[in-house]
C-alpha positions in Angstrom: -30.9 31.8 -22.5 -28.4 30.6 -20.3 -29.6 27.4 -19.9 -29.6 27.0 -23.5 -25.6 27.9 -23.7 -25.3 25.6 -20.7 -26.9 23.0 -22.9 -24.6 23.7 -25.8 -22.0 23.7 -23.9 -22.6 19.9 -22.4 -22.8 18.9 -26.2 -19.7 20.2 -27.0 -18.3 18.7 -24.5 -19.8 15.0 -25.2 -19.2 14.8 -28.2 -15.8 14.9 -27.4 -15.7 12.2 -25.1 -18.2 10.2 -27.1 -15.4 8.0 -28.2 -12.7 7.9 -25.6 -9.7 5.3 -26.1 -7.8 4.1 -23.2 -5.6 0.6 -22.2 -6.9 -1.6 -20.1 -6.7 -0.7 -16.0 -6.1 2.6 -17.1 -8.0 5.2 -16.4 -10.6 7.2 -18.6 -12.4 10.3 -18.2 -15.6 12.0 -19.0 -16.0 15.8 -18.4 -19.1 17.6 -18.4 -20.0 21.1 -17.7 -23.0 22.5 -15.6 -24.2 25.0 -13.7 -25.8 24.1 -10.6 -28.1 26.2 -8.6 -27.0 26.0 -5.4 -24.2 23.3 -3.8 -22.5 22.0 -7.0 -21.2 19.1 -4.8 -25.2 18.3 -4.3 -25.4 17.3 -8.2 -25.9 13.4 -8.4 -23.5 11.5 -11.7 -23.0 8.4 -12.3 -22.7 6.4 -15.0 -23.2 2.5 -16.1 -19.8 1.1 -18.2 -21.1 -2.5 -20.2 -19.0 -4.3 -22.7 -21.5 -7.0 -22.6 -20.3 -9.8 -20.2 -20.0 -7.6 -17.9 -21.4 -4.0 -15.7 -20.0 -1.2 -13.4 -21.4 1.4 -12.3 -19.0 4.0 -11.2 -20.1 7.4 -9.5 -19.0 10.9 -11.2 -18.2 14.1 -8.8 -18.0 17.8 -8.5 -14.4 18.8 -9.7 -15.2 23.1 -9.4 -15.2 25.2 -12.4 -19.0 24.1 -13.3 -17.4 21.0 -14.0 -18.4 17.2 -13.6 -16.3 14.1 -14.0 -16.6 10.2 -14.7 -13.3 8.5 -14.2 -13.0 4.6 -15.5 -11.0 2.4 -15.3 -11.8 -0.7 -18.2 -11.1 -4.1 -16.3 -11.6 -5.9 -20.0 -9.9 -5.1 -23.5 -12.4 -4.3 -25.9 -15.4 -1.5 -26.4 -17.2 -0.2 -23.2 -20.7 1.9 -23.8 -21.7 3.6 -20.9 -25.1 5.9 -20.0 -25.0 8.4 -17.1 -27.7 9.1 -14.8 -28.1 12.7 -13.1 -30.2 14.2 -10.8 -29.4 17.7 -13.2 -30.9 17.1 -16.4 -28.6 18.9 -18.6 -26.4 15.7 -17.4 -28.5 12.6 -17.4 -28.8 9.8 -20.4 -25.1 10.8 -21.6 -23.9 8.2 -23.6 -21.0 6.8 -25.4 -18.5 4.5 -25.2 -14.8 4.1 -24.7 -12.2 1.2 -26.1 -9.9 -0.5 -23.8 -6.5 -1.5 -25.7 -4.5 -4.0 -24.6 -2.1 -2.1 -21.3 1.7 -1.7 -21.8 4.4 -3.6 -20.1 4.6 -1.6 -17.1 0.9 -1.7 -16.7 -0.2 -5.2 -15.1 -3.7 -3.4 -13.0 -4.3 -3.8 -9.2 -2.9 -5.2 -7.0 -5.5 -7.9 -5.2 -4.9 -11.0 -3.2 -3.8 -14.4 -4.6 -7.0 -16.0 -3.3 -4.6 -17.4 -0.5 -2.4 -15.8 1.7 -0.3 -13.5 -1.1 -0.8 -10.8 -3.7 -1.0 -10.6 -7.5 -1.6 -8.0 -10.3 -4.5 -8.5 -11.8 -2.8 -9.6 -15.3 -1.2 -12.6 -13.5 2.4 -12.0 -12.1 2.6 -12.3 -8.2 3.5 -9.0 -5.8 5.3 -8.6 -2.9 4.9 -5.3 -1.0 8.3 -3.8 0.2 6.4 -0.1 1.7 7.7 3.0 3.4 5.6 5.6 4.8 5.3 9.1 4.0 2.0 10.9 5.7 2.5 14.0 4.6 3.2 13.0 0.4 0.5 15.2 -0.5 0.0 17.4 1.9 3.0 19.3 2.9 4.5 22.3 1.0 4.9 21.4 -2.8 8.5 21.2 -2.7 9.3 19.1 0.0 6.3 16.2 -1.8 8.4 16.9 -5.2 11.8 15.6 -3.2 9.9 12.9 -1.8 8.5 11.5 -4.8 11.8 11.9 -5.9 13.4 10.4 -3.4 11.0 7.0 -3.9 11.8 7.1 -7.2 15.3 5.7 -6.2 14.4 3.7 -3.0 13.3 0.5 -4.4 9.7 0.7 -2.8 6.7 -0.4 -4.3 3.8 0.7 -2.2 4.1 3.8 0.4 0.7 4.5 3.3 0.0 8.3 3.1 -2.5 10.5 4.5 -6.0 12.4 3.5 -5.9 14.1 6.1 -3.9 16.5 7.6 -2.4 16.0 11.1 -0.8 18.6 13.9 1.5 20.3 13.1 4.2 21.9 15.3 3.3 25.9 13.8 1.5 27.5 11.7 4.1 27.7 8.8 4.8 24.0 8.6 1.0 23.0 8.0 -0.9 22.8 5.2 -1.9 25.6 2.5 -4.6 23.7 0.7 -7.5 22.0 2.8 -10.1 19.5 1.4 -12.7 21.7 2.8 -13.8 24.9 2.1 -12.7 26.8 4.7 -15.8 29.1 6.3 -13.8 31.3 8.5 -10.5 31.9 10.6 -10.1 33.1 14.2 -8.7 33.5 16.8 -9.8 32.2 20.6 -9.7 34.4 23.9 -6.9 31.1 24.3 -5.0 32.6 21.3 -6.1 29.0 19.7 -6.4 29.8 15.7 -9.8 27.8 15.5 -11.5 27.2 11.7 -14.8 26.2 10.0 -15.4 24.1 7.5 -18.6 23.6 5.2 -18.0 19.6 4.8 -20.5 19.7 2.5 -17.9 21.5 0.1 -15.0 19.6 -1.0 -11.9 21.2 -2.1 -11.0 20.6 -5.5 -7.9 22.4 -5.4 -6.4 19.9 -2.6 -7.8 16.3 -4.3 -6.1 17.8 -7.7 -2.9 17.5 -5.8 -3.7 14.6 -4.2 -4.8 13.1 -8.1 -1.1 14.0 -9.2 0.8 12.1 -6.4 -1.4 9.2 -6.9 -0.7 8.9 -10.2 3.5 10.2 -9.9 3.1 7.1 -7.5 1.4 4.8 -10.1 4.6 6.1 -13.1 6.7 4.6 -10.6 5.1 1.2 -10.2 4.3 2.4 -6.3 0.6 1.7 -4.7 -0.7 4.1 -3.0 -2.7 3.0 0.0 -4.4 5.6 1.1 -5.0 6.2 5.0 -8.4 7.5 5.2 -8.9 8.5 8.6 -6.4 9.1 11.9 -5.9 10.8 15.2 -3.4 13.3 14.7 -5.9 16.0 14.1 -5.7 16.8 17.9 -8.1 19.8 18.3 -6.9 21.7 14.9 -8.7 21.0 12.0 -11.8 18.9 13.1 -11.8 16.9 10.2 -11.8 14.2 13.2 -15.4 14.8 13.9 -17.2 15.4 11.1 -19.8 13.3 12.1 -21.1 10.0 10.1 -23.2 12.4 7.5 -19.9 13.9 6.6 -17.8 11.2 6.9 -19.6 8.9 3.9 -19.9 12.5 2.2 -16.2 12.3 2.4 -15.8 9.2 1.3 -17.8 8.7 -1.6 -16.1 11.9 -2.8 -13.2 10.1 -2.6 -14.3 7.1 -4.1 -15.5 8.9 -6.9 -12.4 10.9 -7.5 -9.6 8.2 -6.9 -11.1 4.7 -7.2 -10.4 4.4 -11.4 -6.6 4.9 -10.4 -5.1 1.3 -10.4 -2.3 1.8 -7.7 -5.3 2.8 -5.5 -5.5 0.7 -2.1 -7.8 1.9 1.1 -6.3 1.9 4.5 -9.8 2.8 6.4 -7.6 4.4 9.9 -4.2 4.3 10.9 -4.4 3.4 15.0 -8.1 3.6 14.4 -8.3 2.9 18.5 -7.0 6.0 19.8 -9.4 8.1 17.3 -11.3 9.4 20.6 -14.5 10.1 17.8 -15.4 7.1 16.6 -16.2 3.9 18.1 -15.4 0.3 17.1 -18.6 -0.5 15.4 -18.1 3.0 13.3 -15.1 1.3 11.8 -16.8 -1.5 10.6 -20.2 1.2 9.0 -16.9 2.8 7.5 -15.1 -0.1 6.2 -18.7 -1.2 4.4 -18.9 2.5 2.9 -15.5 2.3 1.0 -16.3 -0.9 -0.1 -20.2 -0.6 -1.7 -18.9 2.2 -3.6 -15.8 1.0 -4.7 -16.6 -1.4 -8.3 -13.6 -2.5 -8.2 -12.6 -4.2 -5.1 -9.5 -2.7 -4.6 -7.3 -4.0 -1.6 -8.8 -2.6 1.8 -8.0 -3.1 5.9 -7.3 -1.0 8.6 -4.8 0.4 11.3 -4.7 -0.3 14.9 -2.6 1.1 17.3 0.3 -1.4 19.1 -0.6 -4.5 19.4 -4.5 -3.7 18.8 -6.2 -5.5 15.9 -9.2 -5.2 14.7 -11.7 -7.8 13.1 -9.6 -8.9 10.1 -12.4 -11.6 9.3 -14.5 -9.4 7.8 -14.8 -10.1 4.6 -14.6 -6.5 3.6 -11.1 -6.8 4.4 -8.7 -8.2 1.9 -5.4 -8.3 4.0 -3.6 -7.6 7.8 -2.6 -4.5 8.4 -1.4 -4.4 11.9 1.3 -2.5 14.1 3.4 -4.5 16.2 6.8 -5.3 16.6 6.5 -8.5 18.3 5.2 -11.1 15.6 9.1 -9.9 14.0 10.9 -11.0 16.8 11.3 -14.7 14.5 10.0 -15.8 11.2 8.2 -18.3 12.9 5.8 -16.0 14.9 5.9 -13.7 12.4 4.4 -17.2 10.1 2.0 -17.8 13.0 0.4 -14.3 11.7 -0.5 -15.8 8.6 -1.7 -19.1 9.9 -4.4 -17.2 12.2 -6.1 -14.7 10.1 -5.4 -16.9 6.7 -5.1 -14.1 4.5 -2.1 -11.9 3.4 -0.7 -9.8 6.0 1.1 -6.9 6.2 3.2 -5.0 9.8 2.9 -2.2 8.1 4.4 0.1 11.2 7.5 -2.0 13.6 8.4 1.2 15.1 11.4 3.4 12.7 14.5 3.3 11.9 15.7 6.3 13.4 17.6 8.9 16.5 14.6 10.9 18.0 13.9 10.7 21.8 10.7 8.2 21.0 11.0 4.7 21.8 9.5 3.3 18.8 11.7 5.7 16.4 15.2 4.6 17.4 15.4 1.1 15.7 19.4 0.9 14.2 19.4 0.1 10.2 19.9 -2.9 10.9 17.7 -4.0 13.0 15.3 -2.4 11.2 16.4 -4.7 8.3 16.7 -7.2 10.8 13.4 -7.5 11.1 11.8 -6.9 8.2 14.0 -9.9 6.9 12.0 -12.4 9.9 8.7 -10.7 8.6 9.9 -11.6 5.1 11.1 -15.4 6.2 7.9 -15.7 8.0 5.4 -14.9 5.3 4.5 -11.8 5.6 5.4 -8.1 4.3 6.8 -5.1 6.3 7.0 -1.6 5.9 10.0 0.5 6.2 9.9 3.8 7.9 12.2 6.5 9.1 12.3 9.1 11.5 15.5 10.5 11.6 16.1 14.1 13.1 19.4 15.4 11.4 21.6 18.4 13.4 21.7 21.6 11.8 18.7 21.1 8.9 15.3 21.9 9.1 13.6 18.4 11.1 11.8 16.9 7.5 11.3 13.6 9.1 10.7 11.3 6.1 8.2 9.3 8.1 5.7 11.9 8.8 6.8 14.9 6.8 8.6 13.3 3.4 11.9 14.9 2.0 15.3 13.1 1.4 16.1 9.1 3.2 19.0 9.6 5.6 18.8 6.0 6.8 20.1 2.9 5.7 18.2 0.2 5.9 16.2 1.4 2.3 19.3 0.3 0.4 19.2 -3.4 1.8 15.1 -3.6 2.1 15.7 -3.0 -2.4 18.1 -5.4 -2.2 16.0 -8.0 0.1 13.4 -7.3 -2.6 14.8 -8.4 -5.8 15.8 -12.0 -3.8 12.6 -12.5 -2.9 11.4 -11.3 -6.4 13.2 -14.2 -8.1 12.0 -16.8 -5.8 9.3 -19.2 -7.6 6.8 -18.7 -5.2 5.8 -16.9 -2.0 8.4 -17.4 1.0 7.3 -18.8 4.0 8.1 -21.0 7.0 9.3 -24.6 5.7 8.3 -26.4 8.9 6.9 -23.8 11.2 6.6 -25.9 14.6 10.3 -27.7 14.5 12.1 -25.1 12.4 13.2 -21.5 13.0 15.3 -20.6 10.5 14.4 -22.5 7.8 11.5 -21.1 4.8 11.0 -23.0 1.3 9.8 -21.3 -1.8 8.6 -24.1 -3.3 10.5 -27.7 -4.6 14.0 -27.7 -3.7 14.2 -23.8 -2.9 15.1 -22.9 0.2 16.6 -20.2 2.7 18.0 -20.0 5.8 18.2 -17.1 7.7 21.0 -16.7 10.6 19.6 -13.3 11.7 22.2 -11.8 14.5 24.6 -15.1 14.4 27.4 -14.4 13.7 28.9 -18.2 12.9 32.0 -19.4 11.1 30.7 -22.4 9.5 26.9 -24.0 9.0 26.4 -27.7 8.8 24.3 -28.2 5.8 20.8 -29.1 7.4 17.4 -29.1 5.5 14.0 -30.0 7.6 11.7 -32.9 6.0 8.8 -31.0 5.5 8.9 -28.7 3.1 5.2 -25.9 3.5 2.6 -27.6 0.6 5.4 -28.6 -1.6 7.2 -31.8 -2.5 10.1 -32.5 0.3 13.6 -33.5 -0.2 14.6 -37.2 -1.4 17.7 -38.5 -0.7 20.1 -38.0 -3.4 19.2 -34.2 -4.2 21.9 -31.7 -4.7 22.1 -28.3 -3.6 24.3 -25.3 -4.2 23.8 -23.0 -1.7 24.6 -18.8 -1.7 25.8 -16.8 1.3 23.4 -13.7 1.4 25.1 -10.9 3.1 22.2 -8.6 3.5 23.9 -5.8 5.3 27.5 -5.5 3.1 24.4 -6.7 0.4 26.6 -8.9 -1.2 26.2 -12.9 -3.2 28.9 -15.6 -2.6 28.1 -18.6 -4.3 29.9 -21.8 -2.1 31.3 -23.9 -4.5 30.4 -27.0 -2.8 27.6 -29.5 -4.5 25.7 -30.9 -1.3 24.0 -34.5 -1.7 21.2 -34.6 0.9 20.6 -38.2 3.0 17.5 -40.0 3.5 15.6 -38.3 6.4 17.4 -38.6 9.2 14.7 -37.5 12.5 12.9 -35.3 10.1 15.7 -33.6 8.6 18.7 -34.3 5.6 22.0 -33.9 6.3 24.8 -33.8 3.6 26.4 -37.4 2.9 29.3 -36.1 3.2 28.6 -34.1 6.6 30.2 -30.8 5.0 29.8 -27.9 6.0 29.5 -24.1 4.6 31.9 -21.6 5.8 30.4 -18.4 6.8 32.7 -15.0 6.8 31.8 -14.1 10.6 29.3 -11.5 10.4 25.7 -11.3 10.9 22.7 -10.9 8.8 23.3 -12.9 6.8 21.1 -15.4 4.4 21.5 -18.5 3.1 19.6 -19.5 -0.5 19.7 -23.2 -1.1 18.9 -24.7 -4.6 18.3 -27.5 -5.8 21.0 -28.8 -8.4 19.0 -30.3 -11.9 20.4 -33.3 -12.8 
C-alpha cells in the first residue's frame, strides 16, 4: 500500500510537469516524489532532453523531503522532449516536454569565450568581466548575505567570486550555522578544540537551497557567479578539504547537477590550489575533468593559484586563465603579453586588495587599485576588484571575505571604466605591444592612451602606425580626443580636430604639431576616435 501511494504521488507530480514552459537559457525544473530505501542520495536520476537537432543528458539530485529534481536549461527555442533514467523504478522512464520560448531582454544566455581572447554572451553581445570577490556570500549570516547582495546591486560589477565550502572563522560565533553536509557529531577534544564529524554521503539540502537563492539573486542583477569549488582556508577546522577522492567526486557531481543549469554559473576549481596540502598537482586535472564531464552546457572553467603560481591553462578543459599576480599589471604591455602566452581570455582574479589591513596584500590605495585595473583593461585582459577595510568601531566585516557594505572608493571608478569599455566597438588590446607602452586600440580609428600615474601639462598628438589586427591609420585621417579623468570620473572633449601625418618612424603625428592641453592630474585616459568625413 505504501509503495502504491508513492507511485500515485509520483504520477500526480509528473503530470504537472508533463509540459513545462520556460524561456531559452532559463531553468526548467522537474520535481518527483519518491521515498527511498536507505540513503536517498544513492538513487541515480538523469534525463535526456532532445529537440530533434541536439540531445543533452542532465543529472538529477535529491533535495530533501522525498523530493528529487532535474533542472534543465534549454539552449534553443522550441519543444524539447525528455525521458528519465533512474535506479529507482518509480522515477524511471518518466516523459514529458519543455517548451522553450524566446528569451527576455535581460536574458542573454551563458557567457562563453568568443573563440579568440575575449568573452561573449550566448546571444552574441560581447561580455567584459568587471568582477569583485565575496568569499562568504552564501556562507555568512543571512542578514550579512542580504546586505552583500544589496551592495552588489548598486556597485556596477557583473561578476563575483564566491566559495562553496566554508573557511576557518575567528570564533564559532562567526561560523556558518548551516553546512554543506549532514553533521554526524560535534565534540570537544582534550585540547579544547571542537571536532566535527560529517556524513559526506549526505549533502545538506538546506545549505544548497541557500546557494540556489544567492546564485539566482545574482542572476537577476546580471552578475555572473564564479563558484570556487575548493580552497585552502579550512585549516583543519571542518575537514572539507580532506574528504578524499571518492567524496570529492560525489560533491562535485552533486553541485554540477544542482546549479549547472543556471546560466550565470562559472567553475573555479580552486582558489590558491597550490596551498591545498591534501591535493597534488595531478589531482586538479582529475577534479577538473569530473566537473567538465558532468556539465552538459560547458560553463566557463578555470583554476586559480597562489601568488605568481600558474597552472597548465593550455588544458582544453580550461576556457580561460584565472591568476593571482599583480606583476603583469604594472604596465599594460605586460598584461597584453599574458594574452600572447596563453592564447585564451585572461582574468587577473586577485592582484591584492584595496584596504587598510596589516597585510601587505591588502593595503592598496583606491587610486592604485584603479590604476592596476586600468592597466589590465588597456592590455586586453580583465581584473577582479577586492576590498579589505577594517572599519574602526564596527565589526570587521571585510567585503572581500565576509561581505556586507563597500567602504572603499575604487569600485566607483571601476564602474565608470566599465561604461567606457562597453562603449568600445571591439575588445581593447595594445596597439603595438612591442614598442608602445601607453596606446591601446579598440578597432579601426579607435584608440586609448593611458597616461597612468604621470602628471603632464600637455600631450603631443601621436599614434602608432601598428594597430593590432585592425586597419592602420592613413595620412589625412582626422581625430577627436577626449580627456577622461578616471579618478574624478569626468570626460572633457578637446576642441581641436587633429589630422594625421604620413608615417614617420612608425608613428603618425598631427600635421600642425598641435598639443592636447591636460589638467595637471594623474590617471588620465585619452580616448581618440576617428572623425568620419
